[in-house]
C-alpha positions in Angstrom: 0.0 0.0 0.0 1.3 3.5 -0.8 1.8 5.9 1.9 0.4 9.5 1.2 1.5 12.7 2.7 -0.8 15.7 2.4 -1.8 19.1 3.6 -5.3 19.9 4.9 -6.1 22.2 2.0 -6.4 19.3 -0.5 -8.6 17.0 1.6 -11.8 18.2 -0.1 -10.4 17.9 -3.6 -9.2 14.4 -2.9 -12.7 13.4 -1.7 -14.3 14.8 -4.9 -11.7 13.3 -7.2 -11.4 9.8 -5.7 -14.8 8.4 -7.0 -14.1 9.6 -10.5 -10.5 8.3 -10.5 -11.6 5.0 -9.1 -14.3 4.4 -11.7 -11.9 5.3 -14.6 -9.3 3.0 -13.3 -11.6 0.1 -13.0 -13.1 0.6 -16.5 -9.6 -0.1 -18.1 -9.5 -3.8 -19.1 -5.7 -4.0 -19.2 -5.1 -3.0 -15.6 -4.1 -5.6 -13.2 -5.0 -5.6 -9.5 -1.6 -4.1 -8.7 -1.7 -1.4 -11.4 -5.1 0.0 -10.7 -4.3 1.5 -7.3 -1.1 3.0 -8.8 -3.0 4.8 -11.5 -5.6 6.0 -9.1 -2.9 7.5 -6.9 -0.7 9.1 -9.5 -2.7 9.7 -12.7 -5.9 11.1 -11.6 -5.4 14.1 -9.5 -3.7 12.5 -6.5 -0.2 13.2 -7.6 -0.5 17.0 -7.0 2.0 19.2 -5.4 0.4 18.6 -2.1 -0.2 14.9 -2.4 2.9 12.8 -3.2 3.4 9.1 -3.3 5.9 7.6 -0.9 9.3 8.2 -2.4 8.4 11.4 -4.3 9.9 13.6 -1.6 11.2 16.3 -3.8 8.2 18.5 -3.4 6.3 20.0 -0.5 4.7 17.8 2.1 3.8 17.8 5.8 7.5 16.8 6.5 9.0 19.2 4.0 11.1 20.8 6.7 13.3 17.7 7.0 16.3 17.3 4.8 16.3 14.6 2.2 18.5 11.7 3.3 21.3 10.6 1.0 21.5 6.8 0.8 24.2 6.6 -1.9 26.7 3.9 -1.0 29.7 5.7 -2.4 29.0 8.7 0.0 28.6 6.4 2.9 31.7 4.3 2.3 34.1 7.0 1.2 36.6 8.2 3.8 35.1 6.3 6.7 38.6 5.6 8.1 39.5 9.3 8.1 36.2 10.3 9.7 36.7 8.2 12.9 39.8 7.0 14.8 40.7 3.5 15.8 39.4 3.8 19.4 35.9 4.9 18.2 35.8 2.0 15.8 37.1 -0.4 18.4 39.3 -1.7 15.6 42.6 -2.1 17.5 43.9 -5.6 18.3 43.9 -5.8 22.1 44.6 -9.5 22.4 48.4 -9.1 23.2 47.6 -6.6 25.9 45.0 -8.8 27.5 47.3 -11.8 27.4 50.2 -9.9 29.1 47.8 -8.6 31.8 46.3 -12.1 32.4 49.7 -13.8 32.6 51.0 -11.1 35.0 48.0 -11.4 37.3 48.4 -15.2 37.4 52.1 -15.1 38.3 51.4 -12.5 40.9 48.7 -14.5 42.6 50.9 -17.6 42.5 53.8 -15.9 44.1 51.6 -14.2 46.7 50.0 -17.6 47.7 53.3 -19.3 48.4 54.7 -16.2 50.0 51.8 -16.1 52.5 52.1 -19.8 53.1 55.8 -19.5 53.8 55.2 -16.6 56.2 52.6 -18.6 58.1 55.1 -21.5 58.5 57.8 -19.1 59.6 55.6 -17.5 62.3 53.8 -20.7 63.4 55.0 -23.2 65.9 57.8 -25.7 64.9 57.4 -29.3 64.1 58.7 -30.3 67.5 55.8 -28.4 69.1 53.3 -30.2 66.9 54.9 -33.6 67.7 54.6 -32.9 71.4 51.1 -31.6 71.2 48.5 -33.1 73.5 44.7 -33.0 73.2 41.9 -33.2 75.8 38.8 -35.2 74.9 35.5 -35.3 76.7 34.5 -39.0 76.6 30.9 -38.3 77.4 30.5 -37.2 73.8 31.1 -40.7 72.6 27.9 -42.8 72.8 28.1 -46.4 74.0 28.7 -48.9 71.2 30.1 -46.1 68.9 33.6 -45.4 67.6 34.6 -41.7 67.4 37.5 -40.5 65.2 39.7 -37.6 66.2 42.9 -36.2 64.7 46.0 -36.2 66.7 49.4 -35.2 65.4 48.2 -35.6 61.9 46.9 -39.2 62.4 43.4 -40.6 63.0 42.7 -41.4 66.6 40.0 -44.0 67.5 38.1 -43.8 70.8 35.6 -46.6 71.2 32.9 -46.7 73.9 32.6 -50.4 74.3 29.6 -52.3 75.3 29.7 -54.9 78.1 29.5 -57.7 75.5 32.5 -56.3 73.7 34.4 -56.0 76.9 33.7 -59.6 77.9 34.8 -60.9 74.5 38.0 -59.0 74.6 38.8 -60.2 78.1 38.0 -63.8 77.3 40.5 -64.0 74.4 43.4 -66.4 74.8 46.4 -64.0 74.9 48.9 -66.8 74.3 47.4 -67.5 70.8 47.8 -63.9 69.6 50.4 -62.7 67.2 51.1 -59.7 69.3 50.2 -60.9 72.9 48.6 -58.1 75.0 45.8 -58.5 77.5 42.8 -56.2 77.5 43.8 -54.6 80.8 47.2 -53.7 79.3 45.6 -51.8 76.5 42.6 -50.3 78.2 43.1 -48.3 81.4 39.3 -47.8 81.6 37.7 -50.9 80.3 34.8 -48.9 78.9 37.0 -47.0 76.4 39.5 -48.2 73.9 41.9 -45.6 72.7 44.2 -46.4 69.8 45.6 -45.0 66.5 43.5 -45.6 63.4 46.5 -46.7 61.4 47.0 -50.3 60.2 50.3 -51.7 61.2 50.7 -53.4 57.9 50.9 -50.6 55.4 49.4 -47.6 57.2 45.8 -47.9 55.9 42.9 -46.7 58.0 40.7 -49.6 59.2 37.0 -49.7 59.3 35.2 -49.8 62.7 32.6 -52.5 63.6 33.8 -54.7 60.7 35.7 -57.9 60.2 35.3 -61.4 61.7 35.7 -60.1 65.3 33.6 -56.9 64.7 36.4 -54.8 66.0 38.3 -53.2 63.1 38.9 -54.3 59.5 41.5 -53.1 57.0 40.0 -53.7 53.5 43.3 -53.0 51.7 44.9 -56.4 52.6 42.4 -58.1 54.9 43.7 -57.5 58.5 41.1 -58.2 61.2 41.3 -56.7 64.7 39.1 -57.5 67.7 37.3 -55.1 70.0 40.5 -54.4 71.8 42.3 -53.5 68.5 44.5 -56.6 68.6 45.5 -58.3 65.3 43.6 -61.6 65.0 43.9 -62.4 61.3 45.7 -61.0 58.2 49.1 -59.6 57.3 49.4 -56.9 59.9 52.3 -57.8 62.3 51.2 -55.9 65.4 48.2 -54.6 67.2 46.9 -51.1 66.6 49.1 -48.6 68.6 47.8 -47.3 71.9 49.1 -43.8 72.5 50.2 -42.6 75.8 47.1 -41.1 77.6 46.1 -40.0 81.1 42.6 -39.9 82.6 41.9 -36.6 84.4 38.5 -38.0 85.4 36.2 -40.8 84.4 35.0 -38.7 81.4 38.1 -36.6 80.5 41.2 -38.0 79.0 44.4 -36.3 77.8 46.1 -37.8 74.8 49.9 -37.4 74.3 50.7 -35.7 77.5 54.5 -35.8 78.1 56.0 -36.3 81.6 
């Protein structure tokens, strides 16, 4: 559909001329459905100096005060590099700059990380202090029949609150038949609690509590079985689980690793 631009002064003339133009256009047998509207708009009084079809913007119109745009490609393309600089066009290659900044930032963060780590080691306590560290544990936090795991000097520490049935089985074992003979009273100062390191004496694996043939500890790596007193009963482990030096401050508080 053609877009018309007009002034108010020609509205009446258009209304009077439109029926006549439409009748004349329709009487022509050679006009197609696309040509009839065109002839009606341009050849029968509509193409006046006040009424112009879309594109005929050289004459007066309601928007005659606007400059006619120039859409010629040669004018748009000519001298575009001189009209703007590289920053405005964002045409510079910034990849090398970004790569240098990114690499520098990564190296700086890497050095800062290890610098702070070294400073913490320098200002922190020495390894001899860590080796002699002792921890105090409240045994009331370990429910009966459960095995709690703590960390002591970088190693897992098992504290097991044994049931009466587990105590009876451990005390009834024939010590003379054990690979590493130790009685239950030698390993447990308080018969209710077993305190030992959770490190298998074979290759240093961490055994699983309440597992194995004796329901004490079981190392799945090579099949070492320990009883409820952490004594080796079956498998390749040469010795019982180590019992660290500990001292009871009360029936429910114990200190692990306290030096004389």
